[in-house]
C-alpha positions as CSV (number, residue, x, y, z in Angstrom):
1,M,27.6,-69.6,-33.3
2,R,25.9,-66.9,-31.2
3,P,23.7,-67.4,-28.2
4,A,20.0,-67.6,-28.8
5,G,19.2,-64.8,-26.3
6,L,21.4,-62.2,-27.9
7,P,18.9,-61.1,-30.6
8,F,16.1,-61.0,-28.1
9,L,18.1,-58.7,-25.8
10,A,19.4,-56.6,-28.6
11,M,15.9,-56.0,-30.0
12,G,14.5,-55.5,-26.5
13,L,17.1,-52.8,-25.9
14,V,16.4,-51.0,-29.1
15,Q,12.6,-51.1,-28.7
16,G,12.7,-50.2,-25.0
17,L,14.7,-47.1,-25.8
18,T,12.4,-46.0,-28.6
19,R,9.0,-46.6,-27.1
20,D,7.2,-43.9,-25.2
21,G,6.5,-44.8,-21.6
22,F,8.7,-47.9,-21.4
23,D,11.0,-47.9,-18.4
24,F,13.6,-50.7,-17.9
25,T,13.4,-50.2,-14.1
26,R,9.7,-51.0,-14.1
27,N,9.0,-53.1,-17.1
28,A,10.3,-56.5,-18.3
29,I,11.5,-56.7,-21.9
30,S,8.8,-59.3,-22.6
31,Q,6.2,-56.6,-22.0
32,L,7.2,-55.1,-25.3
33,A,5.2,-57.8,-27.0
34,L,1.9,-56.4,-25.6
35,D,1.2,-53.3,-27.7
36,E,0.6,-52.6,-31.4
37,A,4.3,-53.0,-32.3
38,G,4.5,-56.2,-30.2
39,W,5.0,-58.4,-33.3
40,I,8.6,-57.1,-33.5
41,Q,9.5,-58.5,-30.1
42,T,7.6,-61.7,-30.8
43,V,9.5,-62.3,-34.0
44,S,12.8,-61.6,-32.4
45,S,12.4,-64.2,-29.7
């Protein structure tokens, strides 16, 4: 059984690396849910 937070972190890492303007030092992973592709982060949590 895997931890529940692992998919959230994995998807957040992938999305953060592929989205223009996202900076891990300035933005929280949860902020990925705010733009037009935010449904991806919402589904993964």
